C-alpha positions in Angstrom: 79.7 94.9 105.0 77.2 92.1 104.4 79.0 88.8 104.6 77.4 85.6 103.3 79.3 82.8 105.0 78.3 80.5 102.2 80.9 82.3 100.1 83.7 81.5 102.6 85.7 78.3 103.0 88.4 77.0 105.3 91.4 75.0 104.0 94.9 74.0 105.0 97.5 76.6 104.3 100.2 76.0 101.7 103.6 77.5 101.0 101.9 79.6 98.3 100.0 81.4 101.1 103.3 82.5 102.8 103.2 86.2 101.6 99.7 86.9 102.9 100.4 84.9 106.2 103.6 87.0 106.8 101.5 90.1 106.3 98.8 88.9 108.7 101.6 88.2 111.3 102.9 91.7 111.1 99.3 93.1 111.5 98.9 90.9 114.6 102.2 92.1 116.0 101.1 95.8 115.6 97.8 95.0 117.2 99.5 93.4 120.1 102.2 96.0 120.7 99.9 98.2 123.0 99.4 95.1 125.2 103.1 94.1 125.5 105.8 96.7 126.2 108.5 93.9 125.9 108.1 93.5 122.1 111.0 94.8 120.1 110.5 97.5 117.4 110.3 96.6 113.8 109.2 93.3 112.2 108.8 90.4 114.5 108.2 86.8 113.6 106.8 85.0 116.5 107.2 81.7 114.7 108.4 80.2 111.4 105.3 80.0 109.4 106.8 77.9 106.6 108.1 75.4 109.3 104.6 75.2 110.8 103.1 74.5 107.4 105.4 71.5 107.0 105.2 70.3 110.6 103.1 67.1 110.9 102.1 68.2 114.5 100.7 71.5 113.2 97.8 72.5 111.0 97.6 76.0 109.7 94.3 76.9 108.2 93.2 79.9 106.2 89.7 81.3 105.6 88.9 82.4 102.1 86.0 84.7 101.1 85.4 85.2 97.4 88.8 83.7 96.7 90.6 86.1 99.0 92.4 84.9 102.2 90.8 86.9 105.1 91.8 84.9 108.1 94.3 82.4 109.6 95.0 80.2 112.6 96.9 77.2 113.6 96.5 74.2 115.8 99.5 72.3 117.2 99.8 69.2 119.2 102.1 69.9 122.2 103.2 67.6 125.0 101.6 68.0 128.4 103.7 68.3 131.6 104.4 65.1 133.5 102.1 66.2 136.3 99.1 67.0 134.1 96.2 64.6 133.4 96.7 64.7 129.6 99.8 63.5 127.8 99.3 66.1 124.9 97.1 69.1 124.3 96.1 71.2 121.3 97.4 74.7 121.2 95.9 77.4 119.1 97.7 80.4 117.7 98.0 82.9 114.9 94.3 83.6 115.2 93.6 86.4 112.7 90.6 87.8 110.8 91.0 90.9 108.5 89.4 93.9 110.2 86.6 94.3 107.7 85.4 90.7 108.4 85.6 90.8 112.2 82.3 90.3 114.1 80.8 88.2 111.3 81.4 84.7 112.8 84.6 84.0 110.8 86.7 83.4 113.9 84.1 80.9 115.2 84.2 78.9 112.0 88.0 78.9 112.1 88.0 77.8 115.8 85.6 75.0 115.0 87.7 73.8 112.1 90.9 73.8 114.2 89.2 72.0 117.1 88.0 69.3 114.7 91.6 68.8 113.5 92.7 68.5 117.1 90.0 66.0 117.8 91.0 64.0 114.8 94.5 63.7 116.4 92.8 62.1 119.5 93.3 65.2 121.6 90.5 66.8 123.7 92.4 69.5 125.7 92.7 72.8 123.9 94.7 75.9 125.0 95.7 79.3 123.7 97.2 82.5 125.0 95.7 85.9 124.8 96.6 89.3 126.2 94.3 89.9 129.2 93.8 93.5 128.2 92.7 92.4 124.7 89.1 92.4 125.8 87.6 91.7 122.4 89.7 88.6 121.9 89.1 87.4 125.5 85.3 87.8 125.0 85.4 85.9 121.7 87.3 83.0 123.2 85.0 82.9 126.3 82.1 82.9 123.9 83.7 79.9 122.2 83.9 78.1 125.6 87.4 78.9 126.7 88.0 79.7 130.4 90.9 81.5 132.0 93.5 79.2 133.5 96.6 81.2 134.4 97.7 84.8 134.4 101.3 85.8 133.5 102.5 88.9 135.3 105.5 91.0 134.8 107.3 93.8 136.6 110.3 95.9 135.3 112.2 96.4 138.5 114.4 99.1 136.9 111.5 101.6 136.8 
């Protein structure tokens, strides 16, 4: 599919976007299930999307292409730990681009818009979490300048 990014725009999500955002979240959950055996079956809501839309410390953005929402992501200001250099940091989550639009630069546009919002809040530290085995996502974030910081490991001792 040929994508002309001039036909795309990024805007703040509204409550009217909740149905498509809920759909995106379930697609994300299904995509992440192979990386995380601890996820429960059925619908999972990692977070309260409506609550994030109304939270002043969070900015959910959507990407539209030809008047259709094709992507989403959020930036949230979170407190740093007492021993860290920064008092607060920006956290990115809910990064999603519809499958037919992946690899077209949409996620980069979304990351830039979310980072601009974080900067507008006076914050320069940005973090996110990604499954280590999700190589495509890891590569995309590394291409955008992110570096690995910490690895979470698990072991089910009943096995």
